[in-house]
N, C-alpha and C positions, 0 to 999 in steps of 0.2 A: 449635135454629136460632140462638139468641143466641150460643152458644159458637162456632158455625161462623163467624158474622159477626165475632166478636171478633178473630180472627186475620187477617182479610182486608179490614177496613173501609177501610183506607188505599188499598189497591189498587182497590176498587170505586169509591171517590170519584174517584180519579185516572182510572179508565177512563171514567166518565161524562163528566168534563170533556174528556178527549182525544177521545172520540167526538162530543161537542158541536162541538169545533173541526174535527175531520176531516169530520164530516157536513156542516158548513156549507160547507167549501171544495169538497166533492164537488158540491153543487148550485150553488154560486157559479160554478164553471167554466162550466156551461151557461148560467146567467143572464148573466154578464159577457161570455162568448164571443159570445152572440147580440147584445149591445149593440155589441161591437167588430166585428161583421160576419163572424165566423169561420164557415166552412161546416160542414155536418154531418160531412164527411169529415175536416176538420182537427180538430174537437172529438173525433172518434172516435180519431184518432191520439193526441191528448193524453190521453184516457181510458185507452187501452191502455198508455201510458207508466207510469201508476201501477202497473198489474199486472205489467209487466216488472220494475219496481223491487221490488215486493212479493215476486215469485217468487224473485228473486236474494238478497233480504235475509236470509232465515231462516238459511241455512247460513253466510253470511259473518258474520252477527251472532253466532252461537254460537261461532265461532272467535275473534272479538274479545273476547267475554265471558271465554273461557278464558285469553286473553292478558293483559287489563288489568283484568278484574273487571266485575261487573254494574253497579255504581253509576256508574262512569265511562262505560261504554257507554250506559247509560240516559240520563244527563245529556247526553252528546254528541249522541246521536240526537235527543233532545228539542229541543236548541238548533238543530240543523240543520233539523228539521221546522218549528219555529216561524219560523225565518228564511225557509224556502221558502214558507210560506203567505203571509207578509206581502210577499214579493217579487212575487207575481203581478201586482198593479196597476202595478208599477214599469216593467215591460216587457211590453206587451200584444202579443206576437208569438207565433204558433203554435209555432215552434221553441223559443222560450224557455219557454213553458208546458209543452211536452212534457218538457224537461229538468227543470223544477221538479217536475212530477208524478212523474217517475222517482225524483227525490230523496225526495219525500214518501212514495212507496210503499216505498222501501227503508227509510226511517226507521221507518215504521209497522210493517213486518214485524219489524224488530229490536226495537222496543218491545214488540210482542206476545210475542216469544220470551222476553224478559227478564221481563215481567210474569207470563206464564203459567208460567214456571219457578218463580217465587215462589208462585204459586197452587197449583201441583201439590205443592210441597214443604210448604206449610202444611196441606194436606189429609191426612186419614188414609183408610184403606180404607173406613171407615164413613161418612165425610163427603164423599168426593171427588165423588160424584154431585150432592149439594146445592151444593157449592162451584162446580162447573162450571156448573150450571144458573143459579145466582145471577149468576155472572160474565157469562153469555150474555144474561141479562135486562138487566143493567146496560148492556151494549153496545147492545142494541136501543133501550132507553129514551134513551140518549145520542144515537143517530142520529135518532130521532123528534123529540126535543126540539130538535135543531139546526135542524130545518125551521121550528119556531116562532120561533126567534131571527132567522131570515132576514127575517121580516116587519117587523123593527124598524128596518131601514135601507134604503139605496138601493144596489143592486148596481152602479150606475154610478159610485160613488165608492169610495174605499179603506176606508171605515168598517167594512164587514162583514169584509173580509179582516183588518183590524187586530184586530177582536173575535175572529175565529177564532184568530189567532196568540196573543192573550192567553190564551184558554182553553187552548190547547195548552201554553203556558208554565206556567201555574199548576197544570195537571193533575199535574205531577211533584212538586210540593211535598209532598203527603201521603205519597207513596211514598218519596221520598228522605229525608224527615225522620223516617220511621218507624224504629224500632229493630229491626224484624224482619230476619232474615237472608235474603238471596236467594241461592240456590245457582247455581253455574255451569250454563248450559244444556247439555243433551246431546240432540242431534237425530240420530236414526238415519239412516243413508244410505238414500235412497229405493230401493224395489224397482224394477228396470228395468220400463218400461211394457210391454214384451213379456211378461215373466214375470207381471206383474200381470194383463194381459189374459187370459193362459192360465188363471190362477187364478179370475178373476172378470170375464168379458167385460162383463156388465151394469154392474157397479160402475165399471169403467174408462171405458167409452163414455158411460155415463149421467152420471158426474160431470164429464166433459169437456164434454158438451152443457150441463150445468147451469152450468158456468163461463161459457159464452157468455151464458146467460140472466141470471145474476146481474150480470155486468159491464155488460150492456146496460141492465138495469133501473137500477142504481145510478149508472152513468156517463152514459147517454144519455137517461134519463127527463127531466131538466131541459132537455136540448137539444130533445127532442120538444115539451115544453110551450112553450118559447120560440118554436119554429117554427110552432105552431098558434095563437099569439097569446094564450096564457094570461097573466093578470097574475102578478106575482112571488109574491103570497101564494097564488094558486091553484097555481102550480108547486110551491111549498113543501109545500102540502097534498097534492098528487099524489104527490110523492116520499115524504112521510110515510106515505101509504096503502100504498105498496109494501113498507114495513117493518112497519107496524102489524098487517097480517094475520097475520104469523108469530107474534105474541104470542098470538093467540087460536086459531090452527089448530095450533100446535106440540103442545099437549097431546092433543087428540083423535087426531091422526095418530100421535103417539107411543104412545098407549094401544092403538090398533089394531095398531101395528107389532109389539107383543109377543103378539098373539093371532091372527094370520093370516099367510098367505103374503106376504112382503114384496114380491115381484114384482107381485102383484095390487094392493097398496097404492101401489107406485111407478107402476103404470099408471093407477090411479084419480086420484092426485094430479096426474100430468102431464096427464091428460085434462081435469081441472078447470082447470088452468092454461091449457091450449089454448083451452077454452071461454071463459074469462075474457078472453083476448086477442082472440078473435073478437068478443066483445061490445064490447071497446074499439075494435076496427077498424071495426065497423059501427054505432057508436053515433050517428053523424050529428052530432057536436058537443055532445051532451047532457052537461053537466058531471058530474052525479051518476052517470050510467051509467059514465063514464070512471073516476070515483073508485072505484066498486064493482069495476070490472075490475082496477084497480091493487091493490085490497085482496086479491082472491083470487089474482091472478097472482103478486104478491109474497108472499102468505101461504103458498103451497105451496113456494116456492123454498127457504127455510131448512129446513123439515122434510124436503124431498127430499134435501138435503145430508146430514143426519143419517141418513136412510134408506139412502143409498148406502154410507155408512161402516159402518152396522150390518150391512147385507146382505153386504158384502165380508168383514167379520170372521166371518160365519157359516160361510164356506167355508175359513177359514184356521186353522192351528194357532197357539197363543198366541205362539210364538217368532217368527212371521212378521208379527205384527200391526203392530209399530212400523215396519218397512220398508214394509209395504203402505200404512200411513197416509201416509208420505212420498210414495209413488208416487201415491196419490190426490190429495194436495195439488198435486203436480206436474201431473197430468192436468187438474185443475180450473184451475190457473194458466194453462196453455196455452190452454184454452178461454176464460178471462177476457181474455186478450190478443187473441184472434181475434174474439170476439163483437162488441165495439164497432166493429172495423174493417169487418166484414161489414155491420153495421147502418148505419154511417155511409155506406158505399157505396150501400146500398139506399135510404137516405133521400135521397141526392143524385140517384139515378136515378128513383125512383118517388114521392118526396114524403114528408112527415112520417109518414103512416100506415104506411109500411113498418116503422116501429118495432114496431107491433103484429104486422105480417105475419111479421117475422123471429122474434119471440117465439112466435107461433102454430106456425110450422113447427118450431121447436126443441123446444118442449114436445111437439108431435106426434111428432117423431122419437124422443123418450124413451119415449113411450107405446107406439109401434109396436115398438121394440126390446125393451121389456119383454115384450110379447106374444110376440114371436119367441123370446126366451130361455125362456119357459115351456114351449115345445115341445122344447127342447134339453136340459133338465136337470130332474131330478125335484125336487120341493119338499123343502127342509130341514124336518124336523118342528119344529113350534113349540117343543116342549120342549127342542130342541137349539140354538135360536137364541140369540144374544147379546142382552143387555138393550139397549133403545134409550135413548140419552141425547141431549138437545138440544145440537147443536154448530153454530155459525154458520159460514157461508162465510168470515167474516173471521178465523177462528181460525188460529193458526200450527200447524206440525207438532207443537209441544210439547203443546198442548191436544188435538189430534186423537189423538196417541198415548196421552195420559192417559185420554181418553174410551174408547179401545179396550180398554185394560187394565182400567178400571173395569167395562166391559160384560162382559168375560170373567170377572172375579172374581164379579160379581153372578150371572151365569148358573151358574157353578160352585157358588156358595153355595146357590142355589135348587135345583139338582139334588141336592146333599147333603141339604138339608132335606126334599126330596120322598122321597129314599131312606129317611131316618130315619122319616118319617111312615108310609111303606108297610110298613116292617118292625115 
């Protein structure tokens, strides 16, 4: 493990810092937006702006990298992102925040493409699984840690936005000052969604619905907390719980994923998420019940993302995996754009508790569709499935493609080992 970390320590340090900054501004939007009197619908549009930028950033960033090089693109996007974060308190208007969130989303997507290209190039076939898992843990820890930093200042001032901008700025120093070579990014053209749906209906529909869930949790969680009157430190703790659960639930769900029909596990995880959201919806204002609901609802979201990737790869030949990964990221991104818009409208019409209602219905739709698909296609034998690898919804197509290739290689190696053992 020490040898694995030796080649990527600069990236991991940088990722933690940038997730601290990005995680702070995600929650700050809801906190400051509530102070400024923005409606749930306005904050939903602002949240969706981030995912519009993120969805468009990956392919454009890879073209820029090929044209001017990774270091220049990395530095330029980092500078624009830092400037965008610090500009939020300068012009507190919904339209301006939407544009700034679009800019930040675009920059984050390009930063991920660049960083993950380096990560993938630094890994070997033997270490890629550990490298990707360590990278995902670093991301999650950064997001959770960001919520703790929010308790150190007042969202009504510019201080926390300045701190987030500083964190983003210094996150690039370890990476840009490293002597390691970063390759130009190559992102496969996404498979058309129609073709992807024909190959894997559950993967395509499920990851679209999961995009709605993830964007609602990460973007509207702070809005919900503000509207029900939680204190800023309670809101930060609530958002942290949405991400903390995945750290503990990722391993057991991943372990089960390689030992049973993944459709059943998708159903079970989505059902658990729906139950958690019902508990949040009916908790009657009890703080710790709400925190437990956030822990389990958020805890199954990241594992479900990796489950859908693994399940889709189970049905595909190796040569189609890269294109399918791009299609899944596209489907997820479309869901992430629509989810906050639907939730914002529901919260305007039915009150803050509609946050839980929308999540309940979306988790329920995943569970029901998984049940339906079990009646339409026979189970892929467990020994023929790809290996499960933790991949977060924040990953770019570069990391998603790398995870798919690793999974296929692991499954092939295990099959060869089993054949040698039997003979």
